[in-house]
N, C-alpha and C positions, 0 to 999 in steps of 0.2 A: 550114510549118515551125514547130516549137514554140519557145517562149521558153526561153532558158537558165535562167531563174529559175522555170520551171515546177516544180510539186511533185515530179515524177519525178526531178529533179536535186537536190532538197534532201536533206541527210543523214538527216533524221528518217524519210524514207520508205524507206530502204535497210536491209537486215538487218545490215549491217556498218558499223562506223566505220572509217575509214582514217586512219592516222597514220604518222609517221616517227620513228625514233630515230636520233640522230646522235652518232657517236663521234669525239671530237677528242682527240688524244694529244700529249703534250709529248715532247721529245727524251729526257727521263729517265723515260719510261714512266709518266706520270700521265694519268688520264682525267678529262675535264671532266664533272662530275656536277652535277645540279640538286637541291638539298635543297628539296623541294617544299612550298609553302604551301597550294596549291589542289588541288581534286579534278581528276583521280583521284590517288589515292595521297598524300594529305597527310601531311607529316612523314616521307616516304620519299625515298630518293635514286633518281634515274634519269638516264640520259643526256639531254641536251637533245633537244628535238623537239616535235612537236605534230600536231594534226589537219590533214589536207589540206583545202583549200578546194575540195571537189569540185563544189560548186554553180557554181563559176567555171571548172571544167575544169582545175584545177591538177594537174600530174603529181607523182608521188612525188619525182622529182629536183628539180623547182621548189620543192616544199614543203620539202625538206631544206635547200636553199640559203636559202630565206626564213627558216626557223626558226633556222638558224645565225646569220643576220644579226640577226633580232629578239632572240634570247635571248643570244647571245654578242657581238653587235656586230661580227662579222667577215664581210666579203664574200668568199665562196669562189668562185673561178672554176669553171666547169663541169668543167674538166680536173683539178681537185684534189679531186673527190669521186667515190666509187664505191659502188654497191649491193653489199653483202656478205651480205645475208640478207633473208628474208621470213618472217614468222610469222603464221599464222592461229590466232587464239585464239577458241575457242568458249566462250560463257557466262562471260566474265571477270567476276568478282565477282557472278555470277548476274544480270548486267544486260545485257550487250551482247557481240556478237561483234566482234572487231577484226582487221583486216589491218594488220600493222605492217611497214614497209619500213625496213631497217636500213642506214644509210650510214656510211662513215667518210671523214674527210678524209685524203688520201694524204700530205700533208706534215706535219711536226711543227709544232705551234702554240706560239708563245712566249706564256706567260701574260700578258706585258705588252701583247699585242694586244687583250686584253679591256678595253673602256673602263669597265666596272663589274662588280661582283660581286653586287650586290643589285638586284632588280627585282620587279615585282608577283607573279611566279610563285614566287619564292623566292630562294635564295642559290646562286651558282655556286661550286663548290669543285673544285680540282685534287686528285684522290685517287690515291695510288700504287696501281698495279694489284693488288698483294698485299693491300691493305687493303679492297678493295671487298667481298669476302666477309663482312667483319665489319659492314658497313653495314646499315641498315634498308632493304632493297630489296624490291620486289614478289616474291611467291613464284615466279611464272613466270620472272622474271629469275634469282632465286637457284638454283632447281632445274634449269632447262633452258637458257635463253638465254645467260646469262653463262658457265657452264662450257663451252659449245660455242664461244662467240665469243672468249673470253679467249685461248686458245692460237693463234687465227688472226689476231690483230691485226696489221695492216700487211702481211699476206701476200696479200691479194686472195682470189679464189675466191668461191664462192657457197654458201649454206646455206639450205634451206627447211625450216621446222618446222611441224607441226600440233600444237596443244596444246588438249586438251579439259579445261576447268575445271569442268565440270558435276557431276562426281562427288565422292566423299569425298576422293580424291587426284587429282593431276594425271595425265592419260593423254596421253602425247605420243609423237611419232615424227619421225624425220628423213626427209623426203620426197625431198630432193635434197641432195647434198653433192659439190661439184666436186672435193674432195680424194680422194674414193674412186675406185678404178679402175673 
């Protein structure tokens, strides 16, 4: 039996990086966004989230709950989080392929639940949904992911996207959409 820390389980030996994006909403329709200090996407805004600890066998669901706790300081029970989308990005920033699992917390979050707004990754900000388009967000979020997820917030369902970033412009398609007949 191989050791779980064998090189075949280390992220550097895999063609994809795997991460989660976590959408937390307030009652008055604001989204928790991280104004990033670090790579990837420094000085841009993104939902909270992070890389899966795949060398330890962490699942996407476990990763989402961990990242929400680490970044927002909120412990989310399993029954209050759901997978709403998956994105396969090829050649993001001409560096790496990504599998992104998009989760949302199913209950409204009171901003007072966050114990802090600053940490090493950046600054947490509650942004009104209608203002997100005007933020400095990654191109794949601006052009593809956000326009498709924005109208679905809090509705459930599932969306799977494939985005190819290797060309002059984004080439993308919806692979699965549970709202389509």
